[in-house]
C-alpha positions in Angstrom: 23.3 20.6 -6.1 20.7 19.9 -8.8 17.8 17.4 -8.3 14.5 17.4 -6.3 15.4 17.2 -2.6 13.3 14.7 -0.8 12.9 13.7 2.9 11.7 10.5 4.4 9.8 10.6 7.7 9.5 7.4 9.5 12.3 4.7 9.1 10.9 1.3 9.9 11.1 -1.2 7.1 8.9 0.9 4.9 11.2 4.2 5.0 14.1 1.9 4.0 12.2 0.5 1.0 11.5 4.1 -0.1 14.9 5.2 0.3 16.2 2.5 -1.8 13.7 2.9 -4.3 14.8 6.5 -4.8 18.2 5.4 -5.2 17.4 2.7 -7.9 15.0 4.8 -9.8 17.8 6.4 -12.2 19.2 2.5 -12.9 15.8 1.6 -14.3 14.0 4.8 -15.5 16.9 7.0 -17.0 14.3 9.7 -18.3 13.4 10.3 -14.6 15.5 12.9 -13.0 17.6 11.7 -9.5 16.9 13.2 -6.4 18.6 14.4 -3.5 18.3 12.6 -0.2 18.4 15.7 1.9 16.7 14.5 5.4 15.4 11.6 7.2 13.2 11.9 10.5 12.5 9.5 13.0 11.8 9.8 16.8 13.4 6.7 17.8 16.9 7.8 19.6 19.4 7.0 16.9 17.4 5.5 14.0 17.4 8.7 12.0 21.1 9.1 12.3 21.8 5.6 11.5 19.8 5.8 8.3 21.4 8.8 7.2 24.8 7.1 7.4 23.5 4.0 5.7 21.5 5.4 3.0 23.2 8.6 2.2 20.9 11.3 3.6 22.6 14.9 4.1 21.3 15.1 7.4 18.9 13.4 10.2 16.3 14.8 12.5 14.1 13.5 15.6 11.6 15.8 14.7 9.8 15.6 11.1 8.0 19.3 11.8 11.5 20.8 11.0 11.3 19.8 7.3 7.8 21.3 7.0 8.4 24.3 4.6 12.0 23.6 4.2 13.0 24.8 0.8 15.5 22.2 0.5 12.8 19.5 0.5 10.5 19.6 -2.5 9.0 16.0 -1.8 8.3 13.8 1.4 7.7 10.1 1.8 5.5 9.5 4.6 6.4 6.1 6.1 5.3 6.5 9.8 2.6 4.6 11.5 -1.0 5.0 10.4 -2.3 7.3 13.1 0.4 9.9 12.2 -0.5 10.0 8.5 -3.3 12.9 8.7 -1.0 15.3 10.8 2.2 14.8 8.9 0.6 14.7 5.4 -2.0 17.6 6.0 1.2 19.7 7.1 3.4 18.8 4.2 0.7 19.3 1.7 -0.3 22.8 3.1 3.2 24.0 2.8 3.3 22.8 -0.7 5.6 19.9 -0.5 4.6 16.7 -2.6 3.9 13.6 -1.0 4.7 10.0 -1.5 2.7 8.4 1.4 1.8 4.6 2.4 -1.7 3.3 2.6 -4.0 3.7 4.2 -3.4 7.2 4.6 -4.7 7.7 7.9 -7.3 5.8 10.2 -10.3 6.7 8.0 -11.6 8.3 5.1 -11.7 11.4 6.9 -8.1 11.3 7.5 -7.2 11.0 3.8 -9.6 13.9 2.9 -7.8 16.0 5.3 -4.8 16.1 3.2 -5.4 19.2 1.0 -2.9 21.1 -0.9 -1.9 21.9 -4.4 0.6 19.0 -4.5 1.0 15.7 -6.0 0.2 13.0 -3.8 1.1 9.2 -4.3 -0.1 6.2 -2.4 1.5 3.2 -1.8 -0.8 0.5 -3.7 2.2 -0.9 -4.8 0.5 -4.4 -6.0 -1.3 -2.5 -8.9 2.2 -2.0 -10.4 3.0 -5.5 -11.2 3.2 -6.0 -15.0 1.0 -9.1 -15.0 -1.7 -6.8 -13.2 -1.3 -4.2 -15.6 -1.5 -6.7 -18.3 -5.0 -8.4 -16.6 -6.1 -4.7 -16.5 -5.6 -4.2 -20.2 -7.0 -7.7 -21.1 -10.4 -6.8 -19.0 -10.7 -3.4 -20.6 -10.3 -4.7 -24.1 -12.9 -7.4 -23.4 -10.4 -10.4 -23.5 -12.6 -12.4 -21.0 -15.9 -11.1 -22.0 -18.0 -9.5 -19.1 -16.6 -9.9 -15.6 -19.5 -12.2 -13.7 -17.5 -12.9 -10.5 -14.1 -12.8 -8.7 -12.3 -13.8 -5.9 -9.3 -11.6 -4.2 -7.1 -12.8 -1.1 -5.0 -11.1 0.9 -3.8 -13.8 3.4 -0.6 -13.5 5.5 0.8 -15.0 9.0 3.1 -12.1 9.8 0.8 -11.8 13.0 -0.1 -15.5 13.6 2.2 -16.0 16.6 0.6 -15.0 19.8 3.9 -13.7 21.2 4.3 -11.1 18.7 4.5 -7.8 20.3 1.5 -5.7 20.8 2.9 -2.8 18.3 0.9 0.1 17.5 -0.8 -2.0 14.7 -2.7 -3.7 17.2 -4.1 -0.6 19.1 -7.1 1.0 17.9 -5.8 4.6 18.5 -2.7 4.2 16.4 -3.5 1.0 14.2 -7.1 2.0 13.2 -9.1 -0.9 12.0 -6.4 -3.4 12.1 -6.2 -5.9 9.0 -8.8 -3.7 7.0 -6.6 -1.0 6.6 -3.3 -3.0 6.5 -4.2 -5.8 3.9 -7.7 -4.6 3.1 -6.5 -1.4 1.7 -4.5 -3.3 -0.9 -7.5 -5.4 -1.6 -10.0 -2.9 -2.3 -7.5 -1.0 -4.4 -6.7 -3.9 -6.5 -10.5 -4.5 -6.9 -11.1 -1.1 -8.0 -8.1 -0.9 -10.3 -9.2 -3.8 -12.3 -13.0 -4.0 -12.0 -14.0 -0.4 -11.3 -16.1 1.1 -8.6 -17.8 -0.7 -5.8 -21.6 -0.5 -5.4 -22.3 -2.0 -2.1 -20.9 -4.5 0.3 -21.2 -6.9 3.5 -18.6 -7.8 5.8 -17.7 -9.9 8.9 -14.7 -9.4 11.2 -13.0 -11.3 14.0 -10.1 -10.9 16.7 -8.6 -14.3 16.8 -5.5 -13.6 19.2 -7.1 -11.3 21.7 -3.9 -10.7 23.7 -0.3 -9.9 23.1 2.9 -9.4 24.8 3.8 -5.5 25.2 7.1 -4.5 23.5 9.8 -3.3 25.8 11.5 -1.2 23.2 10.8 0.5 19.9 9.8 -2.1 17.4 10.6 -2.1 13.3 8.2 -4.6 11.6 7.0 -7.6 13.4 9.2 -8.9 16.7 8.2 -10.6 19.8 7.1 -9.0 22.9 8.6 -9.6 26.1 6.3 -7.2 28.5 2.9 -7.9 30.2 0.2 -9.1 27.9 -2.5 -6.3 26.6 -5.5 -6.5 24.5 -5.4 -6.5 20.7 -8.0 -3.8 19.7 -8.6 -4.2 16.1 -9.3 -6.9 13.8 -7.2 -10.0 12.7 -9.6 -11.1 9.9 -12.5 -10.0 7.7 -14.3 -11.6 5.1 -16.6 -9.5 2.6 -19.0 -9.7 -0.6 -19.1 -7.0 -2.8 -21.3 -5.9 -5.3 -19.7 -4.2 -8.5 -21.2 -1.0 -10.2 -20.6 -3.2 -13.2 -22.9 -5.9 -11.7 -20.2 -8.4 -11.0 -19.8 -9.8 -7.6 -16.8 -10.1 -5.7 -15.5 -12.2 -2.6 -12.7 -10.1 -0.7 -10.9 -12.2 2.1 -8.2 -10.9 4.3 -6.0 -12.2 7.1 -3.0 -11.6 9.4 -3.3 -14.7 11.3 -3.5 -17.3 8.7 -1.0 -19.9 9.7 0.9 -21.0 6.7 -0.1 -18.3 4.2 2.9 -16.2 3.7 2.0 -13.0 1.6 -0.4 -15.1 -0.2 -2.0 -12.2 -2.1 -3.7 -12.6 -5.7 -7.1 -12.8 -7.5 -9.2 -15.0 -9.9 -11.5 -13.2 -12.0 -14.2 -14.9 -14.3 -15.8 -13.4 -17.5 -18.4 -14.5 -20.0 -15.5 -15.7 -22.0 -12.6 -16.5 -20.0 -10.8 -16.1 -16.6 -7.5 -14.5 -15.2 -5.5 -15.7 -12.5 -2.7 -14.0 -10.4 -0.4 -14.6 -7.5 1.9 -12.3 -6.0 4.4 -15.0 -5.0 4.5 -15.8 -8.8 4.5 -12.4 -9.9 5.7 -12.7 -13.2 2.8 -15.1 -14.2 -0.5 -14.4 -15.5 -3.0 -17.5 -15.8 -5.4 -16.7 -18.8 -8.0 -19.6 -18.9 -6.4 -22.8 -18.8 -2.8 -21.4 -20.0 -0.2 -19.4 -18.0 1.9 -16.8 -19.6 5.1 -14.9 -18.3 4.9 -11.5 -18.7 8.0 -9.7 -20.7 9.5 -6.6 -21.8 6.3 -5.3 -23.5 4.1 -5.7 -20.3 3.9 -2.7 -17.9 7.2 -1.6 -16.7 8.9 -5.1 -16.8 11.2 -4.1 -19.5 12.7 -1.4 -17.1 14.3 -4.3 -14.9 14.5 -7.6 -17.1 15.3 -8.2 -20.9 13.3 -11.4 -21.3 10.1 -13.1 -19.8 10.2 -15.8 -17.4 13.2 -13.7 -15.0 11.3 -13.0 -11.6 10.9 -9.4 -10.4 10.4 -8.7 -6.6 8.5 -6.5 -4.1 11.0 -3.7 -4.2 10.7 -3.3 -7.8 7.2 -2.7 -7.4 8.4 0.2 -5.2 11.0 1.5 -7.6 8.0 1.8 -10.3 5.9 3.6 -7.5 9.0 5.9 -7.0 9.0 6.9 -10.7 5.7 7.5 -11.2 5.5 9.8 -8.4 8.8 11.8 -9.5 7.2 11.9 -13.0 4.1 13.3 -11.4 6.2 16.1 -9.7 7.9 16.8 -12.8 5.2 17.0 -14.9 2.4 18.3 -12.8 0.3 15.0 -13.8 -0.7 12.6 -11.6 0.7 8.8 -12.5 0.0 5.9 -10.7 -2.3 5.6 -7.4 -3.4 8.7 -6.1 -5.1 10.3 -3.0 -8.4 10.0 -4.6 -7.6 6.2 -5.0 -6.8 6.3 -1.3 -10.2 8.1 -0.3 -12.2 5.8 -2.4 -10.3 2.8 -0.7 -11.1 4.2 2.8 -14.5 4.9 2.2 -14.9 1.2 1.4 -13.0 0.2 4.6 -15.0 2.4 6.5 -18.3 0.7 5.0 -16.8 -2.7 5.7 -16.2 -1.9 9.3 -20.0 -0.5 9.6 -21.5 -3.6 7.9 -19.4 -6.0 10.2 -21.1 -4.2 13.2 -24.5 -4.0 11.9 -24.7 -7.0 9.7 -26.4 -5.0 6.9 -25.4 -4.3 3.3 -23.9 -0.6 3.0 -24.1 1.3 -0.3 -21.5 3.2 -1.3 -21.7 6.9 -2.6 -20.7 6.9 -6.5 
Protein backbone atom coordinates (compact mmCIF):
# COMPACT_ATOMS: atom_id res chain seq x y z
CA UNK A 1 0.00 0.00 0.00
CA UNK A 2 1.12 3.56 -0.71
CA UNK A 3 1.57 6.24 1.93
CA UNK A 4 3.90 6.86 4.84
CA UNK A 5 3.42 4.23 7.52
CA UNK A 6 2.89 5.68 10.99
CA UNK A 7 2.51 4.25 14.47
CA UNK A 8 1.17 5.76 17.69
CA UNK A 9 2.87 4.84 20.98
CA UNK A 10 0.66 5.43 24.01
CA UNK A 11 -3.09 5.62 23.51
CA UNK A 12 -4.64 7.77 26.16
CA UNK A 13 -6.48 10.94 25.19
CA UNK A 14 -3.53 12.41 23.27
CA UNK A 15 -2.94 9.22 21.32
CA UNK A 16 -6.53 9.41 20.14
CA UNK A 17 -6.05 13.07 19.17
CA UNK A 18 -3.02 12.14 17.03
CA UNK A 19 -4.82 9.26 15.32
CA UNK A 20 -7.77 11.50 14.47
CA UNK A 21 -5.45 14.25 13.24
CA UNK A 22 -3.70 11.91 10.80
CA UNK A 23 -7.07 10.83 9.42
CA UNK A 24 -8.22 14.42 8.92
CA UNK A 25 -5.09 15.79 7.23
CA UNK A 26 -6.28 14.92 3.66
CA UNK A 27 -9.60 16.69 4.30
CA UNK A 28 -7.96 20.02 5.11
CA UNK A 29 -4.54 19.79 3.43
CA UNK A 30 -5.02 17.82 0.19
CA UNK A 31 -1.49 18.59 -0.98
CA UNK A 32 -0.10 16.56 1.95
CA UNK A 33 0.07 12.84 1.20
CA UNK A 34 -2.15 10.65 3.41
CA UNK A 35 -0.63 8.10 5.77
CA UNK A 36 -1.21 4.46 6.68
CA UNK A 37 -1.98 3.77 10.33
CA UNK A 38 0.28 0.73 10.70
CA UNK A 39 0.31 0.03 14.43
CA UNK A 40 -0.71 1.31 17.86
CA UNK A 41 1.19 0.41 21.03
CA UNK A 42 0.00 0.62 24.63
CA UNK A 43 0.89 -1.61 27.57
CA UNK A 44 -2.54 -1.38 29.24
CA UNK A 45 -4.31 -4.69 28.46
CA UNK A 46 -6.87 -4.29 25.70
CA UNK A 47 -6.29 -0.59 25.05
CA UNK A 48 -4.24 -0.98 21.88
CA UNK A 49 -6.57 -3.64 20.51
CA UNK A 50 -9.58 -1.37 20.98
CA UNK A 51 -7.70 1.56 19.39
CA UNK A 52 -6.85 -0.54 16.35
CA UNK A 53 -10.49 -1.56 15.87
CA UNK A 54 -11.84 1.94 16.39
CA UNK A 55 -9.33 3.98 14.41
CA UNK A 56 -8.27 1.58 11.66
CA UNK A 57 -4.70 0.64 12.59
CA UNK A 58 -3.51 -2.45 10.74
CA UNK A 59 -2.34 -4.05 13.99
CA UNK A 60 -1.78 -3.44 17.69
CA UNK A 61 0.89 -4.34 20.22
CA UNK A 62 1.58 -3.95 23.93
CA UNK A 63 5.35 -3.52 23.32
CA UNK A 64 6.45 -0.36 21.50
CA UNK A 65 9.96 -1.82 21.12
CA UNK A 66 8.67 -4.18 18.45
CA UNK A 67 8.13 -1.14 16.20
CA UNK A 68 11.67 0.24 16.47
CA UNK A 69 13.32 -0.26 13.09
CA UNK A 70 10.16 -1.80 11.59
CA UNK A 71 10.48 -0.98 7.86
CA UNK A 72 6.72 -0.45 7.60
CA UNK A 73 6.86 2.41 10.11
CA UNK A 74 8.44 5.59 8.76
CA UNK A 75 7.11 7.91 11.46
CA UNK A 76 5.93 7.59 15.05
CA UNK A 77 3.68 9.63 17.32
CA UNK A 78 4.93 9.48 20.91
CA UNK A 79 2.02 10.22 23.24
CA UNK A 80 3.13 8.16 26.23
CA UNK A 81 3.69 9.66 29.73
CA UNK A 82 6.53 12.16 30.09
CA UNK A 83 8.98 9.85 31.85
CA UNK A 84 9.01 7.54 28.81
CA UNK A 85 9.73 10.23 26.22
CA UNK A 86 13.52 9.97 26.42
CA UNK A 87 13.71 6.18 26.08
CA UNK A 88 11.10 5.93 23.34
CA UNK A 89 12.19 9.02 21.43
CA UNK A 90 15.88 8.20 21.41
CA UNK A 91 15.20 4.63 20.26
CA UNK A 92 13.09 5.65 17.27
CA UNK A 93 15.37 8.56 16.34
CA UNK A 94 18.42 6.28 16.37
CA UNK A 95 16.53 3.88 14.10
CA UNK A 96 15.88 6.66 11.57
CA UNK A 97 12.13 6.91 12.17
CA UNK A 98 10.64 10.41 12.18
CA UNK A 99 8.94 11.58 15.39
CA UNK A 100 5.93 13.63 16.37
CA UNK A 101 6.26 13.85 20.15
CA UNK A 102 4.18 15.57 22.78
CA UNK A 103 5.64 18.22 25.03
CA UNK A 104 7.57 18.57 27.27
CA UNK A 105 9.74 15.84 25.62
CA UNK A 106 10.90 14.15 28.80
CA UNK A 107 11.46 15.40 32.32
CA UNK A 108 14.31 17.83 31.65
CA UNK A 109 16.40 19.53 29.00
CA UNK A 110 18.83 16.61 29.21
CA UNK A 111 16.01 14.24 28.22
CA UNK A 112 15.12 16.37 25.20
CA UNK A 113 18.76 16.61 24.11
CA UNK A 114 19.07 12.80 24.26
CA UNK A 115 16.82 12.39 21.22
CA UNK A 116 19.44 12.32 18.50
CA UNK A 117 19.15 11.13 14.91
CA UNK A 118 18.92 12.21 11.29
CA UNK A 119 15.15 12.55 11.46
CA UNK A 120 12.45 15.18 11.56
CA UNK A 121 11.12 15.81 15.08
CA UNK A 122 7.89 17.76 15.54
CA UNK A 123 6.78 18.76 19.04
CA UNK A 124 3.23 19.23 20.29
CA UNK A 125 3.23 22.96 20.99
CA UNK A 126 -0.21 23.32 19.43
CA UNK A 127 -1.21 26.78 20.66
CA UNK A 128 1.28 28.47 18.32
CA UNK A 129 -0.78 26.98 15.45
CA UNK A 130 -3.88 29.09 16.17
CA UNK A 131 -4.40 31.51 13.25
CA UNK A 132 -4.92 34.42 15.68
CA UNK A 133 -1.58 33.65 17.32
CA UNK A 134 0.14 33.53 13.94
CA UNK A 135 -1.48 36.86 13.06
CA UNK A 136 -0.24 38.32 16.35
CA UNK A 137 3.29 37.12 15.59
CA UNK A 138 3.19 38.77 12.16
CA UNK A 139 1.90 42.04 13.61
CA UNK A 140 4.66 42.08 16.23
CA UNK A 141 7.35 41.27 13.65
CA UNK A 142 6.10 44.04 11.35
CA UNK A 143 6.15 46.58 14.18
CA UNK A 144 2.36 46.83 14.33
CA UNK A 145 2.36 47.57 18.06
CA UNK A 146 5.78 49.22 18.15
CA UNK A 147 8.42 47.81 20.48
CA UNK A 148 7.03 45.28 22.94
CA UNK A 149 7.41 46.67 26.46
CA UNK A 150 5.66 44.14 28.70
CA UNK A 151 3.28 41.19 28.51
CA UNK A 152 1.29 38.74 30.60
CA UNK A 153 0.83 35.09 29.62
CA UNK A 154 -1.51 32.80 31.57
CA UNK A 155 -2.15 29.07 31.48
CA UNK A 156 -4.73 28.48 34.20
CA UNK A 157 -6.83 25.34 34.48
CA UNK A 158 -8.85 23.41 37.06
CA UNK A 159 -8.31 19.90 35.67
CA UNK A 160 -6.58 18.91 38.93
CA UNK A 161 -8.54 21.16 41.29
CA UNK A 162 -10.61 18.36 42.83
CA UNK A 163 -8.73 16.76 45.74
CA UNK A 164 -10.14 13.34 44.86
CA UNK A 165 -8.51 13.27 41.41
CA UNK A 166 -6.41 10.12 41.18
CA UNK A 167 -2.71 10.21 42.04
CA UNK A 168 -1.74 9.37 38.46
CA UNK A 169 1.77 9.57 37.00
CA UNK A 170 1.25 13.30 36.47
CA UNK A 171 1.63 13.95 40.21
CA UNK A 172 4.77 11.86 40.73
CA UNK A 173 8.25 13.35 40.41
CA UNK A 174 9.82 10.27 38.80
CA UNK A 175 7.14 9.92 36.11
CA UNK A 176 5.51 13.36 35.84
CA UNK A 177 8.61 15.49 36.35
CA UNK A 178 8.07 19.04 37.56
CA UNK A 179 4.27 18.98 37.44
CA UNK A 180 2.52 22.06 36.13
CA UNK A 181 5.80 23.46 34.84
CA UNK A 182 6.10 20.70 32.25
CA UNK A 183 2.38 20.31 31.67
CA UNK A 184 1.23 23.92 31.16
CA UNK A 185 4.44 25.89 31.64
CA UNK A 186 5.99 24.25 28.58
CA UNK A 187 3.18 25.66 26.44
CA UNK A 188 3.54 29.07 28.06
CA UNK A 189 7.28 29.26 27.50
CA UNK A 190 6.94 28.15 23.88
CA UNK A 191 4.24 30.72 23.18
CA UNK A 192 6.39 33.47 24.74
CA UNK A 193 9.41 32.48 22.64
CA UNK A 194 7.30 32.13 19.47
CA UNK A 195 5.87 35.64 19.83
CA UNK A 196 8.56 37.62 21.64
CA UNK A 197 11.89 35.89 21.02
CA UNK A 198 14.41 34.47 23.45
CA UNK A 199 14.30 34.72 27.24
CA UNK A 200 17.32 36.33 28.89
CA UNK A 201 16.66 35.64 32.57
CA UNK A 202 13.88 34.69 34.98
CA UNK A 203 12.77 34.24 38.57
CA UNK A 204 9.98 31.97 39.84
CA UNK A 205 7.91 30.78 42.78
CA UNK A 206 6.08 27.44 42.98
CA UNK A 207 3.60 25.72 45.29
CA UNK A 208 1.81 22.44 45.96
CA UNK A 209 -1.70 23.26 47.20
CA UNK A 210 -3.22 19.76 47.22
CA UNK A 211 -0.64 17.68 49.04
CA UNK A 212 -2.35 14.26 48.96
CA UNK A 213 -4.52 12.43 46.44
CA UNK A 214 -6.13 8.97 46.40
CA UNK A 215 -4.22 6.35 44.47
CA UNK A 216 -5.86 4.94 41.31
CA UNK A 217 -7.19 1.38 41.45
CA UNK A 218 -6.84 0.82 37.69
CA UNK A 219 -5.10 2.36 34.67
CA UNK A 220 -6.11 5.99 34.12
CA UNK A 221 -6.69 7.95 30.92
CA UNK A 222 -6.90 11.69 31.38
CA UNK A 223 -8.11 12.94 34.74
CA UNK A 224 -10.18 10.49 36.76
CA UNK A 225 -11.21 10.10 40.39
CA UNK A 226 -9.09 7.90 42.63
CA UNK A 227 -10.46 5.24 44.96
CA UNK A 228 -7.35 3.97 46.73
CA UNK A 229 -5.33 5.00 49.76
CA UNK A 230 -3.99 8.58 49.81
CA UNK A 231 -0.47 9.27 48.63
CA UNK A 232 1.72 12.39 48.44
CA UNK A 233 1.71 14.81 45.50
CA UNK A 234 5.37 15.24 44.61
CA UNK A 235 5.38 18.04 42.04
CA UNK A 236 4.01 21.54 41.74
CA UNK A 237 0.41 22.65 41.26
CA UNK A 238 1.28 26.28 40.54
CA UNK A 239 4.06 28.59 39.49
CA UNK A 240 4.38 32.28 38.88
CA UNK A 241 7.37 33.87 37.18
CA UNK A 242 8.92 37.09 35.94
CA UNK A 243 10.91 36.99 32.71
CA UNK A 244 13.31 39.44 31.14
CA UNK A 245 13.42 39.01 27.38
CA UNK A 246 16.52 39.46 25.24
CA UNK A 247 14.67 42.36 23.59
CA UNK A 248 14.36 44.13 26.94
CA UNK A 249 10.63 43.40 27.33
CA UNK A 250 9.27 42.16 30.66
CA UNK A 251 6.85 39.24 30.92
CA UNK A 252 4.72 37.64 33.62
CA UNK A 253 3.94 33.91 33.19
CA UNK A 254 1.31 32.45 35.52
CA UNK A 255 0.35 28.74 35.43
CA UNK A 256 -1.91 26.59 37.59
CA UNK A 257 -3.57 23.18 37.32
CA UNK A 258 -5.73 23.75 40.43
CA UNK A 259 -7.32 27.15 39.62
CA UNK A 260 -10.95 26.50 40.56
CA UNK A 261 -13.29 27.94 37.94
CA UNK A 262 -10.57 28.40 35.33
CA UNK A 263 -11.28 25.90 32.57
CA UNK A 264 -8.46 26.12 30.04
CA UNK A 265 -8.01 29.86 30.55
CA UNK A 266 -5.00 30.22 28.29
CA UNK A 267 -3.93 33.41 26.58
CA UNK A 268 -1.86 36.58 26.56
CA UNK A 269 -1.83 40.36 26.76
CA UNK A 270 1.07 41.99 24.93
CA UNK A 271 1.75 45.73 25.21
CA UNK A 272 3.94 47.77 22.92
CA UNK A 273 4.93 51.39 22.45
CA UNK A 274 2.18 51.91 19.84
CA UNK A 275 -0.49 49.33 20.65
CA UNK A 276 -1.49 46.08 22.33
CA UNK A 277 -2.65 42.55 21.47
CA UNK A 278 -5.00 40.27 23.41
CA UNK A 279 -5.86 36.58 22.83
CA UNK A 280 -7.89 33.98 24.74
CA UNK A 281 -7.76 30.31 23.67
CA UNK A 282 -11.44 29.91 24.55
CA UNK A 283 -12.23 32.53 21.89
CA UNK A 284 -9.63 31.15 19.52
CA UNK A 285 -10.74 32.98 16.41
CA UNK A 286 -10.59 36.46 17.94
CA UNK A 287 -7.57 38.75 18.30
CA UNK A 288 -7.82 41.96 20.29
CA UNK A 289 -5.84 44.74 18.64
CA UNK A 290 -5.83 47.83 20.82
CA UNK A 291 -9.46 48.64 21.61
CA UNK A 292 -10.70 46.67 18.59
CA UNK A 293 -11.44 42.93 18.33
CA UNK A 294 -10.99 41.25 14.96
CA UNK A 295 -12.04 37.79 13.81
CA UNK A 296 -9.35 35.93 11.95
CA UNK A 297 -10.29 34.75 8.46
CA UNK A 298 -9.11 32.60 5.56
CA UNK A 299 -6.04 34.77 4.96
CA UNK A 300 -4.73 34.25 8.50
CA UNK A 301 -2.54 31.23 9.24
CA UNK A 302 -4.25 27.99 8.20
CA UNK A 303 -7.78 29.17 8.98
CA UNK A 304 -8.74 28.83 5.31
CA UNK A 305 -8.03 25.10 5.41
CA UNK A 306 -10.94 24.70 7.84
CA UNK A 307 -13.50 27.48 7.35
CA UNK A 308 -14.48 29.76 4.44
CA UNK A 309 -15.22 32.92 6.41
CA UNK A 310 -14.33 34.83 9.57
CA UNK A 311 -16.34 34.26 12.72
CA UNK A 312 -16.71 30.48 12.33
CA UNK A 313 -14.97 28.90 15.32
CA UNK A 314 -12.11 26.43 15.12
CA UNK A 315 -11.34 23.95 17.92
CA UNK A 316 -8.46 22.34 19.79
CA UNK A 317 -8.38 19.26 17.54
CA UNK A 318 -8.03 21.51 14.49
CA UNK A 319 -4.74 22.81 15.89
CA UNK A 320 -3.47 19.23 16.08
CA UNK A 321 -4.51 18.65 12.45
CA UNK A 322 -2.35 21.64 11.49
CA UNK A 323 0.46 20.16 13.57
CA UNK A 324 0.11 16.76 11.88
CA UNK A 325 0.11 18.31 8.42
CA UNK A 326 3.26 20.30 9.15
CA UNK A 327 4.97 17.21 10.55
CA UNK A 328 4.12 15.18 7.44
CA UNK A 329 5.27 18.03 5.22
CA UNK A 330 8.56 18.09 7.14
CA UNK A 331 9.03 14.37 6.53
CA UNK A 332 8.18 14.66 2.83
CA UNK A 333 10.46 17.65 2.15
CA UNK A 334 13.20 17.11 4.70
CA UNK A 335 12.66 20.68 5.98
CA UNK A 336 11.25 21.39 9.46
CA UNK A 337 7.87 23.09 9.67
CA UNK A 338 6.30 24.12 12.96
CA UNK A 339 7.70 23.50 16.44
CA UNK A 340 10.86 21.38 16.46
CA UNK A 341 13.13 19.60 18.92
CA UNK A 342 15.18 22.81 19.23
CA UNK A 343 12.04 24.56 20.50
CA UNK A 344 11.48 21.76 23.00
CA UNK A 345 15.07 21.97 24.25
CA UNK A 346 14.88 25.74 24.69
CA UNK A 347 11.55 25.43 26.53
CA UNK A 348 12.97 22.68 28.74
CA UNK A 349 16.01 24.81 29.59
CA UNK A 350 13.67 27.57 30.73
CA UNK A 351 11.62 25.09 32.79
CA UNK A 352 14.77 23.75 34.45
CA UNK A 353 15.75 27.33 35.27
CA UNK A 354 12.28 28.12 36.65
CA UNK A 355 12.52 25.12 38.98
CA UNK A 356 16.04 26.10 40.04
CA UNK A 357 14.94 29.66 40.74
CA UNK A 358 11.98 28.50 42.84
CA UNK A 359 14.42 26.64 45.09
CA UNK A 360 17.08 29.35 45.34
CA UNK A 361 14.89 32.44 45.10
CA UNK A 362 17.42 33.95 42.69
CA UNK A 363 17.26 35.26 39.14
CA UNK A 364 18.63 32.71 36.64
CA UNK A 365 20.25 33.74 33.37
CA UNK A 366 19.66 31.44 30.40
CA UNK A 367 22.39 30.56 27.95
CA UNK A 368 21.91 32.31 24.57
